[in-house]
C-alpha positions as CSV (number, residue, x, y, z in Angstrom):
1,M,-1.9,4.0,30.1
2,S,-3.8,7.1,31.5
3,A,-7.6,7.3,32.6
4,T,-8.1,9.5,29.4
5,T,-6.8,6.8,27.2
6,T,-9.1,4.3,28.9
7,S,-12.1,6.3,28.6
8,L,-11.3,7.2,25.0
9,H,-11.1,3.3,24.3
10,D,-14.3,2.7,26.0
11,A,-16.2,5.4,24.2
12,A,-14.7,4.1,20.8
13,S,-15.8,0.4,21.6
14,S,-19.3,1.4,22.8
15,G,-20.1,4.0,20.0
16,D,-20.4,6.9,22.6
17,L,-19.6,9.6,20.0
18,R,-20.2,12.4,22.5
19,A,-17.7,11.2,25.1
20,F,-15.2,10.4,22.2
21,K,-15.4,13.9,21.1
22,S,-15.3,15.3,24.5
23,I,-12.2,13.3,25.3
24,L,-10.5,14.4,22.0
25,N,-11.3,18.0,22.5
26,N,-9.9,18.0,25.8
27,A,-6.7,16.2,24.9
28,P,-3.4,18.3,25.0
29,A,-2.5,19.8,21.7
30,G,-0.3,17.4,19.7
31,S,-1.4,14.4,21.6
32,K,-1.3,10.9,20.0
33,I,-4.2,9.8,21.8
34,L,-5.8,8.0,18.8
35,S,-2.7,5.9,18.5
36,E,-2.5,4.9,22.2
37,R,-3.2,1.2,23.1
38,N,-5.2,-0.3,25.7
39,S,-4.1,-3.3,27.8
40,D,-5.0,-5.6,24.9
41,E,-2.5,-3.6,22.6
42,K,-5.7,-2.1,20.6
43,T,-6.2,1.4,19.5
44,P,-9.5,3.3,19.8
45,I,-9.8,2.9,16.0
46,M,-9.3,-1.0,16.3
47,L,-11.9,-1.3,18.8
48,A,-14.4,0.9,16.9
49,A,-13.8,-1.3,13.8
50,S,-14.2,-4.7,15.5
51,N,-17.4,-3.3,17.3
52,G,-19.0,-2.0,14.2
53,Q,-19.0,1.7,15.6
54,Y,-19.3,3.4,12.2
55,S,-20.2,6.8,14.0
56,I,-16.7,6.8,15.4
57,L,-14.9,5.9,12.3
58,D,-17.0,8.3,10.3
59,F,-16.0,11.1,12.7
60,V,-12.4,10.4,12.6
61,F,-12.2,10.3,8.7
62,A,-14.5,13.2,8.2
63,N,-12.6,15.5,10.5
64,G,-9.1,14.6,9.1
65,L,-8.0,13.2,12.6
66,R,-6.1,10.3,10.9
67,G,-3.3,9.5,8.8
68,K,-2.3,6.5,6.8
69,S,-0.3,5.5,9.9
70,L,-3.2,5.4,12.1
71,L,-5.2,3.1,9.7
72,D,-2.1,0.6,9.8
73,L,-1.3,0.5,13.3
74,Q,-0.8,-3.0,14.3
75,T,-1.0,-4.9,17.6
76,A,2.0,-6.9,18.9
77,D,1.1,-9.8,16.7
78,G,0.5,-7.6,13.8
79,G,-3.2,-7.4,13.8
80,S,-4.8,-4.2,12.4
81,A,-8.2,-2.5,12.5
82,L,-9.1,-3.9,9.2
83,M,-8.3,-7.6,10.1
84,S,-10.3,-7.1,13.4
85,A,-13.5,-5.6,11.4
86,A,-13.2,-8.5,8.8
87,A,-12.9,-11.2,11.8
88,H,-16.0,-10.0,13.5
89,G,-18.0,-9.7,10.4
90,E,-18.2,-5.8,10.5
91,T,-18.8,-5.3,6.7
92,E,-19.4,-1.7,6.9
93,A,-16.3,-0.9,9.1
94,T,-14.3,-3.2,6.8
95,H,-15.6,-1.3,3.8
96,V,-14.9,2.1,5.5
97,L,-11.5,1.1,6.5
98,A,-10.6,-0.2,3.0
99,K,-12.0,2.9,1.4
100,M,-10.1,5.2,3.7
101,G,-6.7,3.4,2.5
102,A,-6.0,0.8,5.0
103,D,-3.4,-1.7,3.7
104,I,-5.9,-4.4,2.3
105,N,-3.0,-6.8,2.1
106,A,-1.1,-6.3,5.3
107,A,-0.2,-9.5,7.1
108,D,0.1,-10.3,10.9
109,T,3.1,-12.2,12.2
110,D,1.6,-15.6,11.0
111,G,0.8,-14.2,7.6
112,W,-2.8,-13.7,7.9
113,T,-4.5,-10.8,6.0
114,A,-7.8,-9.4,6.7
115,L,-9.3,-11.8,3.8
116,H,-7.8,-14.9,5.7
117,F,-9.5,-13.8,8.8
118,A,-13.0,-13.2,7.1
119,A,-12.6,-16.5,5.4
120,A,-11.7,-18.3,8.6
121,A,-14.7,-16.5,10.4
122,G,-17.1,-17.6,7.7
123,E,-18.0,-13.9,6.9
124,P,-18.9,-13.9,3.1
125,A,-19.9,-10.2,2.9
126,A,-16.5,-9.2,4.5
127,C,-14.6,-11.5,2.0
128,Q,-16.7,-9.8,-0.9
129,V,-15.8,-6.4,0.3
130,L,-12.0,-7.1,0.5
131,V,-11.8,-9.0,-2.8
132,S,-13.7,-5.9,-4.3
133,A,-11.2,-3.6,-2.6
134,G,-8.4,-5.6,-4.2
135,A,-7.3,-8.1,-1.5
136,D,-4.7,-10.5,-3.0
137,I,-6.8,-13.8,-2.9
138,N,-3.5,-15.9,-3.6
139,K,-1.5,-14.5,-0.6
140,R,-0.4,-17.5,1.6
141,N,-0.1,-17.4,5.4
142,K,2.8,-19.2,7.3
143,D,0.9,-22.4,7.1
144,N,0.9,-21.9,3.3
145,D,-2.7,-21.5,3.1
146,T,-4.5,-19.0,0.9
147,P,-7.7,-17.5,2.1
148,L,-9.7,-19.8,-0.4
149,M,-8.0,-22.8,1.1
150,I,-9.0,-21.6,4.6
151,A,-12.6,-21.4,3.6
152,E,-12.6,-24.8,1.9
153,K,-11.2,-26.2,5.0
154,L,-13.9,-25.1,7.0
155,G,-16.6,-25.7,4.5
156,A,-17.6,-21.9,4.5
157,T,-19.3,-22.4,1.1
158,E,-20.5,-18.7,0.7
159,C,-16.9,-17.6,1.5
160,I,-15.6,-19.8,-1.1
161,R,-18.0,-18.3,-3.8
162,A,-17.1,-14.6,-2.8
163,V,-13.4,-15.3,-3.0
164,R,-13.5,-17.7,-5.9
165,H,-16.2,-16.0,-7.9
166,P,-16.2,-12.2,-6.9
167,E,-17.4,-11.5,-10.5
168,H,-20.7,-13.3,-9.8
169,H,-21.4,-10.9,-6.8
170,A,-22.5,-7.2,-7.1
171,S,-19.5,-5.1,-6.0
172,A,-19.6,-4.9,-2.3
173,L,-17.8,-1.6,-2.4
174,E,-20.7,-0.1,-4.5
175,T,-23.5,-1.7,-2.5
176,T,-22.7,-1.3,1.1
177,V,-24.9,1.2,2.7
178,H,-23.9,3.1,5.6
179,M,-25.9,3.0,8.7
180,S,-27.1,6.3,7.9
181,G,-28.8,5.2,4.7
182,S,-26.6,6.9,2.3
183,A,-24.6,5.1,-0.4
184,A,-21.1,3.9,0.6
185,A,-19.4,4.2,-2.8
C-alpha cells in the first residue's frame, strides 16, 4: 500500500474533500486507487460510508468515478460499504449506496446482509432505508437468523417495527434528506 493510498483513505474517512480530489487528480491515469484497500481491507468508499462522509460519496457518484464493482467491493470477510454504513447507523450513506445500486442483499461470509447488521446495531432508520430499498427481510444468515429474529433477540423494538411493518413508516428513501438540504429521492 502506497502513501498515496493511505492519504486517500484518510481523506475519505475524515471527509476532507479537497485532499480527496487532489489525490485523485494526481493519481496516474488508469489507476485503480479507489478500489485499493488499507491495512484493515477497507476501500476509501467503505471508509466514507462507515463514517458518514456524504461529500465524498456524492463527489464519487456525481463525477462518474464509480462502477457497480466499486459499490460491491468486499473485505476479506465479505463486508461491503453498504453493510458498514448500515452497521454504523449512517442512514444517509446507506440511502446513497442503495440508490446508486449497491447490492442490497449481498451477504458476508457468515451470511449477514446490511439489514442483519442494521438490526443487530439497533439502527431502525437504516433498517427502514434498506427495507424500502427492497432488502430481503427473510434472508437467513449461517446461524439461520433473519434480521427480524436478530432484532427480536436484542429487544430492538424500533428495528422490529421497521422490519415487520415497513408499511407503517413513511418511505425512508423518499424522506431521507441530504446534508445539503435537498430531498434525496
